Backbone bond lengths (Angstrom), bond angles and torsions (degrees), N, CA, C in turn:
res aa  C-N    CA-C-N  psi(-1)  N-CA   C-N-CA  omega(-1)  CA-C   N-CA-C  phi
1 M - - - 1.461 - - 1.528 109.50 -
2 G 1.281 116.35 146.52 1.463 119.07 179.93 1.505 110.75 -80.41
3 A 1.319 115.08 160.09 1.459 121.10 179.62 1.515 109.89 -71.20
4 N 1.344 116.18 148.03 1.458 120.87 178.03 1.529 110.04 -70.57
5 S 1.311 115.69 146.83 1.463 119.73 177.43 1.516 109.13 -137.25
6 D 1.309 115.24 156.45 1.458 121.38 -179.02 1.531 108.84 -81.16
7 P 1.345 119.19 110.78 1.468 120.04 -178.29 1.516 113.08 -60.99
8 T 1.343 116.57 -30.72 1.467 119.29 178.34 1.522 110.68 -64.45
9 Q 1.374 114.48 -43.29 1.458 120.23 179.78 1.528 110.40 -65.75
10 D 1.376 115.95 -43.29 1.464 119.66 179.34 1.527 110.92 -60.80
11 G 1.336 116.11 -42.74 1.459 119.57 179.32 1.508 112.14 -63.70
12 S 1.342 115.68 -37.91 1.463 119.74 178.83 1.519 111.09 -65.39
13 D 1.369 116.11 -42.61 1.463 119.90 179.01 1.524 111.04 -63.13
14 E 1.351 115.39 -42.94 1.459 119.76 -179.46 1.525 110.80 -64.07
15 Q 1.325 116.71 -40.81 1.458 120.96 178.91 1.524 110.62 -63.73
16 Q 1.346 116.06 -38.22 1.462 120.10 -179.98 1.521 110.22 -65.55
17 K 1.357 117.16 -39.25 1.454 120.46 178.93 1.521 110.94 -65.27
18 R 1.336 115.58 -41.97 1.454 119.26 -177.34 1.526 111.76 -68.31
19 S 1.316 117.09 -29.24 1.466 119.99 -176.06 1.528 113.01 -93.30
20 E 1.339 117.30 12.68 1.457 120.68 179.49 1.529 108.51 -84.65
21 I 1.295 115.66 90.47 1.465 122.06 -175.31 1.521 108.95 -121.57
22 Y 1.347 115.39 131.83 1.456 120.93 177.92 1.526 107.72 -116.80
23 T 1.292 116.70 133.82 1.458 121.78 -175.67 1.520 110.14 -123.15
24 Y 1.336 115.17 131.67 1.463 121.20 170.95 1.525 107.50 -114.86
25 E 1.306 117.16 119.93 1.455 121.74 -179.94 1.521 109.29 -105.46
26 A 1.337 115.60 111.29 1.463 120.71 -178.39 1.519 110.05 -87.48
27 P 1.323 117.51 155.00 1.475 120.60 178.83 1.530 112.42 -81.44
28 W 1.331 117.51 11.86 1.460 122.56 -179.27 1.521 107.94 -145.83
29 H 1.348 116.66 170.74 1.452 120.49 177.14 1.528 109.91 -67.59
30 V 1.316 117.22 137.02 1.460 122.04 177.91 1.528 108.12 -94.67
31 Y 1.339 116.99 118.34 1.453 121.43 -176.91 1.528 112.77 -107.57
32 A 1.325 118.51 -10.82 1.459 120.45 -179.46 1.519 109.43 -158.50
33 M 1.324 115.53 155.84 1.460 121.08 175.73 1.512 108.95 -158.58
34 N 1.322 117.11 165.34 1.455 121.36 178.90 1.515 109.30 -161.70
35 W 1.335 116.23 154.05 1.458 121.02 174.98 1.515 110.09 -86.09
36 S 1.312 116.66 149.09 1.452 121.03 173.42 1.521 109.55 -69.67
37 V 1.338 115.25 137.90 1.462 119.81 176.86 1.528 111.37 -113.23
38 R 1.322 116.96 14.47 1.462 120.20 -179.58 1.511 110.77 -69.23
39 R 1.349 116.24 127.15 1.454 121.24 179.99 1.528 112.42 -92.32
40 D 1.332 115.62 -12.42 1.468 118.89 -175.30 1.512 111.70 -96.84
41 K 1.354 116.75 14.66 1.448 119.26 -177.37 1.523 109.03 -141.52
42 N 1.305 117.38 127.58 1.450 120.76 179.40 1.526 112.35 -94.16
43 D 1.325 116.58 -18.88 1.455 119.73 179.81 1.528 109.92 -75.16
44 F 1.320 116.11 164.56 1.444 119.99 176.01 1.527 109.07 -68.66
45 C 1.343 114.74 142.76 1.459 121.09 -179.73 1.526 108.21 -114.28
46 G 1.323 117.17 140.88 1.455 120.20 -175.58 1.515 112.49 -63.11
47 P 1.337 117.84 146.62 1.464 121.38 177.86 1.524 111.41 -58.75
48 L 1.327 115.57 148.94 1.458 121.44 178.79 1.521 109.83 -82.07
49 T 1.315 115.60 147.78 1.458 121.12 179.41 1.523 112.28 -111.20
50 S 1.340 117.68 -26.86 1.459 120.59 -177.76 1.527 109.19 -166.66
51 F 1.340 116.11 168.73 1.462 120.66 173.19 1.513 109.31 -153.34
52 D 1.329 116.69 162.63 1.461 121.10 179.46 1.519 109.34 -148.05
53 W 1.345 115.76 134.89 1.464 120.74 174.44 1.521 109.71 -76.86
54 N 1.316 116.09 144.56 1.455 121.18 171.82 1.522 107.57 -89.34
55 E 1.349 116.85 102.79 1.457 120.28 -175.77 1.528 112.22 -65.71
56 A 1.328 117.32 -29.14 1.456 120.34 179.55 1.523 111.67 -76.19
57 E 1.322 117.44 -24.77 1.467 122.88 179.55 1.537 107.25 -141.07
58 P 1.344 116.90 81.66 1.470 121.23 -168.00 1.523 115.74 -61.00
59 K 1.311 118.47 -13.00 1.469 118.64 178.44 1.529 111.75 -75.88
60 R 1.335 116.20 -9.34 1.464 119.88 -177.56 1.526 111.47 -103.38
61 I 1.334 114.89 136.47 1.463 122.37 171.92 1.524 107.54 -127.51
62 G 1.321 116.12 138.16 1.461 120.96 174.17 1.512 109.78 -107.91
63 T 1.322 117.99 135.50 1.455 122.31 177.50 1.522 109.69 -123.38
64 S 1.332 115.68 151.32 1.460 121.42 175.95 1.516 108.50 -118.45
65 S 1.335 116.43 155.32 1.461 120.56 -172.98 1.521 111.13 -144.13
66 I 1.333 115.54 160.02 1.459 119.39 177.18 1.523 111.59 -75.31
67 D 1.343 117.34 -6.01 1.467 118.99 178.37 1.529 111.90 -85.91
68 T 1.340 117.84 17.70 1.473 127.65 176.85 1.527 113.33 76.76
69 T 1.322 119.10 7.55 1.466 120.77 -175.67 1.517 112.43 -107.91
70 C 1.334 114.55 157.89 1.458 124.07 164.92 1.529 106.75 -118.44
71 T 1.308 115.99 134.81 1.458 121.06 -176.94 1.512 109.69 -121.48
72 I 1.330 116.09 132.36 1.460 122.02 177.65 1.527 107.72 -105.18
73 W 1.336 115.12 123.49 1.460 121.67 -175.98 1.522 110.72 -108.34
74 D 1.338 115.48 140.91 1.459 122.05 168.80 1.521 106.01 -100.06
75 I 1.336 117.47 101.98 1.459 119.60 -172.35 1.532 112.43 -77.59
76 E 1.332 117.83 -17.09 1.461 119.23 175.81 1.521 110.53 -72.38
77 R 1.328 116.15 -40.96 1.476 119.78 179.28 1.525 112.05 -92.60
78 E 1.352 116.77 -6.71 1.461 122.85 179.56 1.523 111.88 57.80
79 V 1.331 115.25 45.60 1.463 120.50 179.33 1.527 109.23 -136.66
80 V 1.319 114.69 162.43 1.460 121.04 172.96 1.515 108.85 -81.10
81 D 1.313 116.11 123.36 1.465 120.24 178.73 1.525 110.14 -77.80
82 T 1.331 115.88 -46.08 1.459 120.04 176.73 1.522 109.47 -161.69
83 Q 1.308 115.92 154.81 1.459 121.56 175.23 1.522 108.34 -133.87
84 L 1.338 114.99 129.48 1.454 120.82 -175.82 1.527 110.00 -120.40
85 I 1.325 116.24 137.97 1.464 120.05 168.25 1.521 106.07 -77.47
86 A 1.330 115.26 103.75 1.450 119.98 -167.34 1.516 113.89 -88.83
87 H 1.329 116.99 -33.36 1.463 120.85 -173.11 1.523 110.34 -142.48
88 D 1.329 114.26 175.58 1.464 120.66 177.77 1.520 111.97 -84.37
89 K 1.353 116.03 -20.00 1.463 120.95 -179.55 1.526 109.37 -133.06
90 E 1.337 115.21 -171.16 1.461 120.34 -176.72 1.531 111.07 -53.20
91 V 1.336 116.09 140.27 1.464 121.92 175.08 1.524 107.35 -98.31
92 Y 1.346 116.87 124.89 1.461 120.38 -173.19 1.523 114.07 -100.86
93 D 1.325 118.09 -22.61 1.467 118.42 -178.10 1.518 110.00 -157.09
94 I 1.331 114.74 157.08 1.462 122.25 -179.89 1.515 108.29 -141.49
95 A 1.343 117.74 144.93 1.468 121.74 179.92 1.527 108.72 -147.63
96 W 1.332 115.24 133.66 1.463 120.68 176.41 1.521 109.79 -80.26
97 G 1.346 115.26 144.80 1.456 120.92 174.61 1.511 112.86 -120.92
98 G 1.322 117.24 0.11 1.461 122.56 -179.06 1.511 109.46 176.78
99 V 1.323 116.84 -168.85 1.472 121.33 -176.45 1.516 111.07 -59.32
100 G 1.319 118.23 -51.19 1.451 121.30 -176.00 1.507 114.25 -121.17
101 V 1.318 117.06 21.43 1.465 121.28 -176.22 1.526 109.09 -124.34
102 F 1.322 116.66 130.81 1.460 120.41 175.67 1.523 109.31 -142.05
103 A 1.318 115.39 165.04 1.465 121.90 178.29 1.516 109.20 -130.34
104 S 1.323 115.60 159.76 1.464 120.29 -179.92 1.523 109.70 -145.35
105 V 1.340 114.99 157.99 1.464 121.59 175.48 1.514 108.53 -127.11
106 S 1.340 115.46 157.46 1.457 118.78 -167.43 1.522 112.38 -148.98
107 A 1.329 113.94 169.74 1.461 120.95 173.46 1.522 111.43 -67.39
108 D 1.330 117.75 -13.74 1.463 119.04 176.35 1.526 112.11 -80.06
109 G 1.351 116.97 -0.04 1.458 121.27 173.97 1.511 115.53 82.07
110 S 1.326 118.25 18.33 1.462 120.20 -176.49 1.523 112.13 -120.78
111 V 1.347 114.83 152.83 1.462 123.42 167.81 1.521 107.00 -106.19
112 R 1.320 116.68 122.71 1.466 119.94 -178.51 1.522 110.39 -123.43
113 V 1.333 115.26 140.80 1.460 121.96 179.92 1.524 108.93 -110.18
114 F 1.338 116.04 135.01 1.464 122.38 -177.65 1.524 109.68 -122.10
115 D 1.328 115.16 140.95 1.458 122.49 173.72 1.527 106.84 -117.41
116 L 1.322 117.13 120.58 1.461 120.99 -174.82 1.520 113.00 -66.19
117 R 1.324 117.12 -11.28 1.466 119.36 175.46 1.527 111.31 -77.35
118 D 1.329 116.30 -16.68 1.465 121.68 178.26 1.528 107.84 -138.02
119 K 1.315 116.08 84.23 1.459 121.50 -172.01 1.527 113.54 -77.03
120 E 1.308 117.36 -7.35 1.458 120.27 -177.89 1.515 113.08 -87.74
121 H 1.320 116.74 -11.22 1.465 118.97 -174.10 1.529 110.48 -132.11
122 S 1.323 114.71 155.99 1.465 121.91 173.56 1.521 108.37 -142.27
123 T 1.321 115.98 162.73 1.462 121.61 -179.26 1.519 109.23 -116.17
124 I 1.319 117.32 126.15 1.468 121.63 176.42 1.529 108.10 -83.57
125 I 1.341 115.19 116.68 1.458 121.40 -178.13 1.525 111.34 -89.80
126 Y 1.330 115.59 -33.24 1.465 119.07 -175.18 1.521 108.65 -157.79
127 E 1.335 115.89 146.88 1.457 122.23 173.10 1.521 109.12 -132.51
128 S 1.327 116.49 142.48 1.463 121.01 179.81 1.521 110.52 -55.71
129 S 1.328 115.42 140.68 1.463 119.24 179.54 1.520 111.54 -68.41
130 E 1.350 116.45 -26.71 1.456 120.73 176.58 1.523 109.02 -101.13
131 P 1.323 118.42 127.11 1.469 120.89 -177.47 1.527 111.98 -57.84
132 D 1.340 115.34 143.62 1.460 122.67 176.29 1.527 113.06 59.13
133 T 1.337 116.56 30.35 1.459 120.57 173.89 1.526 108.48 -100.48
134 P 1.327 118.18 112.04 1.467 120.36 -174.27 1.522 113.37 -66.18
135 L 1.319 115.45 148.59 1.460 123.08 166.94 1.521 106.47 -103.40
136 V 1.331 117.00 130.00 1.468 119.34 -168.43 1.523 114.95 -111.17
137 R 1.338 118.23 -23.61 1.462 120.15 179.89 1.520 109.89 -139.30
138 L 1.350 113.86 152.81 1.463 120.76 -177.04 1.521 108.95 -142.97
139 G 1.330 115.90 135.75 1.460 121.11 174.49 1.516 109.72 -131.19
140 W 1.339 115.89 129.74 1.468 120.26 179.89 1.518 108.29 -106.26
141 N 1.322 116.88 128.99 1.455 122.81 -178.32 1.529 109.32 -69.94
142 K 1.339 116.73 109.23 1.465 120.40 -176.85 1.526 112.05 -73.03
143 Q 1.343 116.77 -26.26 1.465 119.76 -179.94 1.529 112.34 -81.40
144 D 1.319 116.16 -25.08 1.463 121.11 177.99 1.534 107.64 -144.36
145 P 1.337 117.70 88.71 1.475 121.20 -172.61 1.522 115.13 -64.57
146 R 1.323 117.54 0.41 1.462 118.86 175.00 1.520 111.11 -71.21
147 Y 1.332 116.52 -19.57 1.459 119.94 -172.33 1.524 111.95 -116.24
148 M 1.322 115.20 142.65 1.454 122.31 171.85 1.527 108.20 -142.86
149 A 1.321 115.81 164.13 1.465 120.63 -179.76 1.518 108.53 -133.37
150 T 1.331 116.04 148.38 1.454 120.79 -179.49 1.525 110.23 -139.79
151 I 1.337 115.27 158.55 1.459 122.79 -179.00 1.517 108.82 -116.09
152 I 1.316 116.69 134.17 1.460 123.01 175.07 1.533 108.40 -90.94
153 M 1.321 116.98 136.94 1.459 120.56 -177.38 1.534 111.16 -57.18
154 D 1.345 115.56 133.43 1.464 123.15 177.12 1.529 112.63 59.42
155 S 1.316 117.05 28.99 1.467 121.40 -179.88 1.525 109.62 -116.28
156 A 1.323 116.01 147.85 1.464 121.24 179.26 1.522 111.99 -92.46
157 K 1.324 118.28 8.30 1.461 119.19 -179.37 1.521 111.81 -116.60
158 V 1.328 114.57 155.90 1.463 122.73 175.53 1.525 107.51 -114.58
159 V 1.311 116.53 131.40 1.465 121.99 -178.49 1.527 108.98 -100.68
160 V 1.329 116.80 122.31 1.467 122.40 177.73 1.527 108.10 -102.82
161 L 1.337 115.14 130.85 1.464 121.19 -174.03 1.524 111.27 -118.55
162 D 1.319 115.00 148.98 1.468 122.85 170.59 1.523 105.78 -112.18
163 I 1.342 117.72 115.50 1.463 120.32 -173.36 1.527 112.27 -66.78
164 R 1.325 117.42 -13.01 1.467 119.79 176.96 1.525 111.00 -76.23
165 F 1.342 116.23 -18.74 1.465 121.12 -178.39 1.522 108.44 -129.19
166 P 1.326 117.56 76.73 1.470 121.02 -175.76 1.521 112.72 -60.30
167 T 1.317 113.98 159.49 1.472 127.46 172.80 1.534 114.07 79.87
168 L 1.352 118.69 -27.89 1.460 120.06 -176.65 1.530 110.84 -110.56
169 P 1.334 118.34 126.70 1.466 120.24 175.88 1.531 110.54 -64.02
170 V 1.328 115.86 144.27 1.460 119.20 175.67 1.525 109.92 -83.52
171 V 1.346 116.85 -27.18 1.459 121.54 174.40 1.525 107.99 -162.69
172 E 1.325 116.68 152.52 1.463 122.14 174.37 1.523 108.26 -121.44
173 L 1.323 116.33 127.35 1.467 122.44 -179.00 1.527 107.67 -93.45
174 Q 1.341 115.99 117.08 1.463 119.42 -168.37 1.530 112.71 -132.12
175 R 1.328 116.98 44.69 1.465 119.23 179.02 1.532 112.94 -108.59
176 H 1.313 118.67 -1.67 1.460 119.82 173.41 1.526 109.18 -75.34
177 Q 1.328 116.43 150.51 1.452 122.30 -178.69 1.525 112.89 -101.49
178 A 1.317 116.79 -0.63 1.468 121.78 178.38 1.522 107.82 -153.29
179 S 1.319 116.91 -179.37 1.464 121.80 -174.47 1.529 111.80 -55.74
180 V 1.330 115.41 138.38 1.459 121.72 176.32 1.528 108.24 -87.61
181 N 1.333 115.98 137.10 1.461 120.97 -176.98 1.521 114.37 -112.98
182 A 1.336 117.85 -24.31 1.466 119.31 -171.95 1.518 110.80 -150.78
183 I 1.331 115.49 150.18 1.461 122.74 176.48 1.517 108.67 -140.00
184 A 1.335 115.87 149.47 1.464 120.62 176.47 1.520 108.88 -152.58
185 W 1.330 116.36 123.88 1.456 121.21 175.15 1.528 109.17 -76.11
186 A 1.327 115.77 147.49 1.463 120.27 176.53 1.523 109.33 -65.14
187 P 1.334 118.34 133.46 1.465 120.04 -179.59 1.526 113.06 -77.74
188 H 1.347 116.98 -10.88 1.462 120.93 -175.20 1.522 112.62 -114.46
189 S 1.328 117.21 -0.88 1.462 120.97 -175.14 1.525 109.11 -143.25
190 S 1.304 116.37 141.64 1.468 120.53 -178.39 1.520 112.68 -84.86
191 C 1.329 118.02 -9.58 1.467 118.99 -172.30 1.529 113.47 -124.84
192 H 1.346 117.28 17.99 1.459 119.30 178.53 1.522 110.61 -122.25
193 I 1.327 115.00 139.33 1.458 121.15 -179.02 1.527 108.38 -141.53
194 C 1.328 116.09 146.45 1.462 121.80 176.44 1.523 108.74 -113.56
195 T 1.319 116.48 137.87 1.464 121.86 178.75 1.529 108.45 -129.43
196 A 1.336 116.54 152.65 1.462 120.37 -178.72 1.519 109.19 -149.00
197 G 1.352 115.74 153.42 1.456 117.06 -175.25 1.513 114.95 -161.59
198 D 1.320 114.56 -165.43 1.461 122.67 -176.60 1.524 113.48 -71.35
199 D 1.327 118.26 -8.91 1.460 120.68 174.55 1.525 111.53 -83.63
200 S 1.350 116.26 7.61 1.477 123.72 178.22 1.522 112.66 69.62
201 Q 1.316 117.56 14.03 1.461 120.24 -177.57 1.519 112.57 -107.70
202 A 1.334 114.63 140.50 1.459 122.50 167.07 1.528 106.58 -110.34
203 L 1.318 116.50 120.99 1.459 122.01 -175.95 1.514 110.31 -116.28
204 I 1.323 116.50 136.52 1.469 121.53 174.10 1.518 107.88 -108.66
205 W 1.329 114.58 131.42 1.466 121.87 -175.31 1.521 110.03 -117.93
206 D 1.325 115.63 143.92 1.458 122.52 171.05 1.528 107.50 -103.32
207 L 1.329 116.40 113.93 1.470 121.02 -175.39 1.528 112.63 -100.28
208 S 1.329 116.85 15.87 1.466 118.69 -176.88 1.527 111.93 -63.32
209 S 1.333 117.38 -22.66 1.470 120.65 -179.50 1.517 112.30 -106.71
210 M 1.345 117.72 17.93 1.460 118.51 -171.01 1.528 113.65 -68.64
211 G 1.324 118.54 -17.43 1.459 119.79 177.34 1.515 113.24 -82.30
212 Q 1.344 116.94 -5.44 1.454 121.45 -177.71 1.532 109.34 -106.52
213 P 1.316 117.63 145.62 1.474 119.72 178.53 1.520 110.91 -66.56
214 V 1.328 116.87 131.53 1.465 122.51 178.51 1.521 107.88 -120.98
215 E 1.321 116.50 120.12 1.461 120.75 -177.37 1.529 110.25 -63.51
216 G 1.318 116.28 125.68 1.449 120.63 179.53 1.516 114.97 82.93
217 G 1.324 117.48 -3.27 1.454 120.33 179.43 1.513 112.72 94.55
218 L 1.307 115.59 165.00 1.460 122.99 -176.30 1.529 109.93 -78.50
219 D 1.328 116.57 138.11 1.460 121.87 176.57 1.529 109.99 -105.33
220 P 1.347 117.48 148.74 1.465 119.54 175.57 1.524 110.38 -70.38
221 I 1.322 116.38 156.99 1.462 120.24 179.08 1.525 111.21 -95.61
222 L 1.330 117.23 -19.43 1.457 121.40 177.94 1.516 109.01 -143.60
223 A 1.341 116.21 149.51 1.461 120.74 178.30 1.524 109.40 -143.00
224 Y 1.322 115.81 142.20 1.461 121.75 174.57 1.524 107.72 -132.97
225 T 1.338 116.97 134.78 1.456 121.70 179.23 1.518 109.76 -107.57
226 A 1.318 116.11 120.76 1.462 122.09 179.99 1.524 109.92 -88.99
227 G 1.340 115.89 179.90 1.450 120.73 -177.23 1.507 114.36 -83.82
228 A 1.326 117.91 -5.81 1.468 121.97 -179.64 1.522 108.26 -163.10
229 E 1.336 115.56 -179.94 1.470 119.95 178.83 1.531 110.21 -58.26
230 I 1.331 116.45 132.19 1.467 121.30 179.79 1.521 108.60 -87.92
231 E 1.326 116.23 122.08 1.459 121.24 -176.27 1.527 112.84 -94.67
232 Q 1.344 116.89 -29.00 1.464 119.32 -174.96 1.517 109.35 -152.37
233 L 1.330 115.96 153.28 1.462 121.23 173.76 1.513 109.48 -148.31
234 Q 1.326 115.78 152.28 1.455 122.83 175.78 1.524 108.23 -140.81
235 W 1.336 116.00 138.54 1.466 121.86 177.58 1.523 106.97 -105.11
236 S 1.328 116.96 119.37 1.458 121.59 -173.41 1.523 111.91 -66.21
237 S 1.334 116.72 127.35 1.457 120.57 177.46 1.525 111.89 -80.55
238 S 1.339 117.18 -27.34 1.464 120.20 179.24 1.524 112.00 -85.66
239 Q 1.347 117.04 -26.85 1.462 122.18 177.07 1.532 107.81 -129.47
240 P 1.328 117.74 78.30 1.474 120.21 -170.01 1.525 114.48 -66.85
241 D 1.328 118.61 -5.79 1.463 120.17 174.70 1.524 111.84 -77.88
242 W 1.340 117.25 -9.87 1.463 120.92 -171.21 1.523 111.91 -115.71
243 V 1.341 114.62 135.92 1.465 122.82 174.41 1.520 107.59 -120.93
244 A 1.339 117.29 133.46 1.470 121.69 177.86 1.518 109.09 -105.56
245 I 1.345 116.07 135.94 1.458 121.18 176.81 1.528 109.12 -128.14
246 A 1.338 115.93 151.25 1.466 121.69 177.23 1.519 108.36 -122.88
247 F 1.342 116.30 128.68 1.459 121.18 175.99 1.513 108.66 -148.29
248 S 1.337 115.03 144.60 1.458 120.94 -177.61 1.522 108.66 50.20
249 T 1.320 117.94 -123.38 1.471 121.67 178.72 1.520 111.69 -103.60
250 K 1.320 117.22 14.80 1.468 120.68 -172.60 1.531 112.07 -114.07
251 L 1.316 114.25 150.45 1.463 123.13 168.72 1.518 106.71 -120.79
252 Q 1.322 117.58 126.00 1.463 121.96 178.38 1.509 109.79 -121.93
253 I 1.329 115.76 145.29 1.459 120.40 171.06 1.515 107.62 -114.48
254 L 1.315 116.11 132.72 1.453 122.92 -173.42 1.511 109.95 -117.89
255 R 1.304 116.29 137.92 1.458 120.87 176.30 1.510 109.52 -85.44
256 D 1.318 115.67 131.03 1.467 120.75 176.42 1.528 107.83 -76.29
257 P 1.343 117.43 107.24 1.464 119.15 -177.43 1.524 110.89 -77.32
258 R 1.322 116.60 81.68 1.459 119.47 -175.74 1.522 112.62 -61.07
259 Y 1.329 115.00 -40.11 1.456 118.22 -171.60 1.526 111.04 -104.60
260 M 1.326 115.46 138.82 1.453 121.52 175.79 1.528 107.63 -145.61
261 A 1.315 115.17 161.66 1.460 119.74 -179.13 1.523 109.46 -131.66
262 T 1.317 116.06 149.88 1.459 120.66 179.35 1.526 109.69 -140.63
263 I 1.323 114.90 156.62 1.464 122.07 -179.11 1.517 108.65 -113.55
264 I 1.306 117.15 134.83 1.463 122.54 176.15 1.534 108.49 -91.43
265 M 1.323 116.12 133.61 1.468 119.99 -177.57 1.534 111.33 -56.63
266 D 1.331 115.60 134.36 1.461 123.56 177.83 1.523 112.35 59.90
267 S 1.329 116.70 27.00 1.461 120.51 179.50 1.526 109.34 -116.49
268 A 1.317 116.10 150.79 1.467 120.88 179.28 1.529 111.57 -94.50
269 K 1.329 117.58 10.16 1.458 118.26 -178.43 1.528 112.05 -119.10
270 V 1.325 115.00 154.38 1.465 123.41 175.59 1.520 107.36 -111.78
271 V 1.326 116.70 130.68 1.464 121.77 -179.58 1.533 108.67 -99.74
272 V 1.326 117.42 123.78 1.456 122.92 177.63 1.526 108.45 -102.88
273 L 1.361 115.49 130.35 1.459 121.42 -174.39 1.516 110.85 -119.98
274 D 1.325 115.28 153.14 1.461 123.12 172.28 1.518 105.84 -117.02
275 N 1.361 118.20 119.71 1.462 119.70 -173.85 1.522 113.38 -67.36
276 R 1.337 117.54 -10.98 1.467 119.06 175.40 1.517 111.46 -76.27
277 F 1.337 116.23 -17.13 1.455 121.00 -178.37 1.528 108.34 -130.99
278 P 1.334 116.62 73.56 1.465 120.45 -175.72 1.522 112.16 -60.43
279 T 1.317 115.32 155.94 1.475 127.44 174.01 1.526 113.11 80.06
280 L 1.331 119.48 -20.11 1.464 120.58 -177.59 1.524 110.31 -114.57
281 P 1.336 117.83 134.94 1.461 119.37 171.60 1.523 110.13 -60.34
282 V 1.315 115.98 156.79 1.460 119.97 -177.22 1.521 110.48 -58.17
283 A 1.321 116.15 124.72 1.461 121.65 178.47 1.518 109.05 -151.72
284 H 1.352 115.44 44.55 1.447 119.96 -178.06 1.523 108.14 -147.87
285 Q 1.308 117.13 170.36 1.460 121.31 -179.35 1.519 110.44 -60.43
286 A 1.316 116.81 128.50 1.454 121.20 178.80 1.519 108.94 -135.44
287 S 1.313 116.39 157.34 1.462 120.93 179.23 1.517 108.06 -132.61
288 V 1.314 115.23 77.07 1.455 120.31 -179.65 1.525 108.33 -133.15
289 N 1.312 117.13 139.69 1.455 121.25 179.46 1.519 109.03 -126.79
290 F 1.289 116.83 95.07 1.455 121.11 174.34 1.526 107.67 -148.82
291 L 1.317 116.97 162.73 1.451 122.14 -173.48 1.525 110.38 -118.43
292 P 1.314 120.07 88.12 1.461 120.84 -179.69 1.526 111.11 -73.21
293 Y 1.321 113.89 140.56 1.458 120.57 178.16 1.527 108.37 -96.94
294 T 1.307 116.78 137.83 1.456 121.22 172.43 1.518 108.65 -129.45
295 A 1.314 115.55 149.38 1.458 120.23 -179.75 1.516 108.80 -149.56
296 G 1.359 117.19 151.24 1.452 118.65 -175.91 1.508 113.91 -158.18
297 E 1.348 115.11 -167.20 1.453 121.39 -175.13 1.523 112.90 -75.71
298 D 1.333 118.19 -3.17 1.461 120.51 172.66 1.525 111.01 -83.14
299 S 1.340 115.14 8.09 1.471 122.77 177.71 1.526 112.54 68.68
300 Q 1.320 117.35 14.74 1.452 119.94 -177.51 1.530 111.68 -108.68
301 A 1.336 114.60 141.78 1.458 122.04 168.35 1.519 106.94 -111.54
302 L 1.330 116.26 121.18 1.458 121.19 -174.31 1.524 110.50 -117.35
303 I 1.321 116.58 139.88 1.470 122.60 174.24 1.518 107.91 -112.16
304 R 1.333 114.80 126.04 1.460 119.50 -178.83 1.529 110.52 -118.37
305 D 1.299 116.40 142.15 1.461 122.72 173.05 1.520 107.26 -96.60
306 L 1.361 116.26 113.42 1.467 120.21 -175.54 1.523 113.30 -95.50
307 S 1.331 118.29 10.59 1.463 118.82 -177.63 1.528 113.05 -60.10
308 P 1.352 120.22 -31.08 1.474 117.82 176.85 1.515 113.80 -93.83
309 M 1.349 119.61 17.92 1.453 119.58 -169.25 1.521 113.23 -67.02
310 G 1.316 119.17 -18.32 1.456 120.09 177.57 1.511 113.22 -86.00
311 Q 1.338 117.04 -2.84 1.462 121.64 -178.40 1.530 109.01 -104.41
312 P 1.327 116.49 149.71 1.469 118.61 179.54 1.528 110.82 -64.53
313 V 1.329 116.74 129.62 1.463 122.53 178.23 1.517 107.57 -123.48
314 E 1.331 116.36 126.02 1.457 119.78 -179.35 1.519 108.94 -68.35
315 G 1.328 115.91 123.42 1.449 119.77 -175.97 1.516 110.69 77.15
316 A 1.331 117.77 -162.49 1.452 121.81 -179.68 1.529 110.46 -83.51
317 L 1.320 115.82 159.60 1.454 121.23 177.87 1.526 108.80 -74.62
318 D 1.319 117.49 122.10 1.463 121.54 -175.87 1.518 111.16 -82.58
319 P 1.335 117.23 145.98 1.466 119.64 174.86 1.522 110.25 -71.56
320 I 1.321 115.56 158.62 1.465 119.30 178.02 1.529 111.15 -99.21
321 L 1.340 116.42 -17.02 1.459 121.47 175.75 1.526 108.84 -144.97
322 A 1.330 116.47 147.73 1.466 120.49 178.60 1.525 109.33 -142.51
323 Y 1.343 114.58 143.85 1.460 120.70 175.88 1.518 107.91 -134.56
324 K 1.332 116.88 134.73 1.461 120.71 -179.17 1.517 109.12 -109.65
325 A 1.339 115.51 121.20 1.461 121.10 179.25 1.521 109.94 -89.60
326 G 1.348 115.97 177.14 1.455 120.73 -177.27 1.502 113.11 -80.70
327 T 1.340 117.95 -12.48 1.475 120.90 -179.03 1.519 108.73 -156.63
328 E 1.345 117.13 -177.60 1.456 119.62 -177.61 1.535 110.17 -61.44
329 I 1.324 116.18 140.65 1.471 121.60 178.88 1.504 108.30 -94.98
330 K 1.329 116.96 120.95 1.467 121.45 -178.51 1.511 112.29 -94.87
331 Q 1.329 119.02 -27.85 1.460 122.49 -177.06 1.513 108.51 -156.11
332 H 1.346 115.76 156.74 1.470 119.65 178.74 1.508 109.53 -143.42
C-alpha cells in the first residue's frame, strides 16, 4: 500500500506547478522562437533570433540569440563548434560570407564580421548613424562577398555596404513606403537584390551602377504588390527564377520575369529586353524557350522562337510561322 499523503498539500503543490509561468515581453512582434538544445549547459539559454547555413561547408550552421551570442554548430557531430559573445546587446541576424567567416547585426546598431581563425577579435563594418538604433536583418552577397546589405529597425531603407570601405554605405535603397522586413541577394547574379516590407511590396533592384551617382536615388527594376505586409522572402538558389514571399497567412512563390518585350511607336521592330541587363536589348547568351507572338499593320501575325537570341544570328531573327490577315492587326 502506498503511504498516506495530505490531499490539500498535494493540490497546493500541483497548483504551484501549473502557475509557474515566465513571460518575456519584446519591444517588437515575435515571429519565431525555439528551445535551446545545448547539452553542455544547464542554465537557461537565450532564444534564437535567426540562423544561416554555411553553403561552402554544409555541416555548419550559425545561430544568433538575444543573449548577445552567435553559436556555430557542427550538425554532423551534433555539437557546438564554438560560441562567441558577438555584441553588447541582442543579436538579431547572422550570415555566412565564406567557409570560416560570418557577420552579424544587433540591437547595438553594428554590423560585425568574424573570422573563426581568430575568435578573439571582430571587425565593425558599419554602425547606425543614430545611436541605439538596432539593425535587424543582414544579407551577404554570395556572388560577390565584398557586398552585404542590412535593415535598420522600423526604417523604410536598405543600407548596402562594401566591406572594403567600412562605416560608409555604398548605396541606400529608399523606395519602400514602410518598414523593410526582409532582403535576399540573387543567387545567380552579383548585382541584384530583392527587398520586401510593410508596404506589401517586393522590389528587385539592379545594383550594377551603385558606385555611380544617380539623381534622385536608385529605382527598382521590378515590383510586386502582395495582399498584406510581407514578413519574409527567400530567393531560390536551385531555381533562381523563383522568389518566395510570406505575408499574413500565405506563402507565395513568384517567377522572376527576366524577359519582356516592347514596341516602339511607328516602328516595324520589337525590342526584347532582359531585366538583368537594363537599357540594352538582349544581346547575350540566354536559355529561354517560348514563342512570342507579334502582329502589326503589315497584316501579319508572326511567331518567333527566341531560344537562340543570345547567339549571333546573321541578319534578323526569322519567324518560324506567319499568318497574313485581311487588314492591319491591332491586337492579338
